[in-house]
N, C-alpha and C positions, 0 to 999 in steps of 0.2 A: 132580303128581310126588311120589313117595314117596322115603324116604331110600335106597332100593335101586336108584334109577334111573340113578345116574351115579357115576363115580369119576374122579380125576385120576391119570394114570400119568406118572411122572417118569423121564426117561432121561438118562443122563450124556452130556455133549457132548465131542466130540473137540477142538473148536476153542478151548475156554475152559479155565479152571482146573478142577482135579479136582472141586471143590465145586460147580460150576455144573451146572444141569440144564435141560432143556426139558421142558415138560409138555404133555399133551394130554388133554382131557376125552372119555371114552367113555361112551355111554349104552347102557342095557340093550335088547336085542332080544328077540324071541320065541324065539329058538334056544337050544339048550343044547349044551354041548361034550362031549367024550368022557369028561370026569369027572363029567358030570351037573350041572354048574354053568352058570348063565346066561352067554351070549355078549354082550360089549359092544363097540361099535364107535364110531369117531369119526365126524364128519359126512361125511368123504370116503369112508368105507368101507375105507380103506387100513389103518388100525390096527384090529385085531380081536383080542380077548382073552377067554379064559374066566377069570372071577374068582369065587373061592369066597367064602363068608361071612366067612372069616378073611383076606381080602385076598391070598389066594394067587393068582398070576397065571400063566397059561399063554398065551403069545402064539401066535396062529394065522395061518398063511400066507394071503394073499389073492391072490397070483400066484406063478407058478412060479419066478421068479428073485429073489423077495424074500429079503433077508437079515434075519432077525428079531433085533432087539435087546431084551435082557432089561431091564425097568424096575428102577430102583434103589429106587423107592418107589411105593406105591399107597395113595391116601388119598381120603376124601370131599372134595368141594369145600368151602371155608370158608364160603361163602353157605349152602350146604345145611345145615351143621352149626348155624349161627346160626338158621336157620329152624326146625330141628328142636327146639332148645332153647327158642325163644320159644313154640312151639305146645305144648310139654309144660308150660310155666310157666303157661299160661292156664287 
């Protein structure tokens, strides 16, 4: 797995304080979105997003009645960052 294979998307929660978020990990697929950037999806296939190399996110509908929520943050998973740093140090 390379550094471009997954992201964490963080969403604000309605049931908790304003600072609380829920996160989901999305992995790169073979598809590209309307902006020409890779499409990432979670393991269920419900969360689907086009993510640019600058972490700009465009959420994609996966069903007709889905109400898309905009993520409040997009970042690389921490484990992946540590692996990247250790592989460049070697």
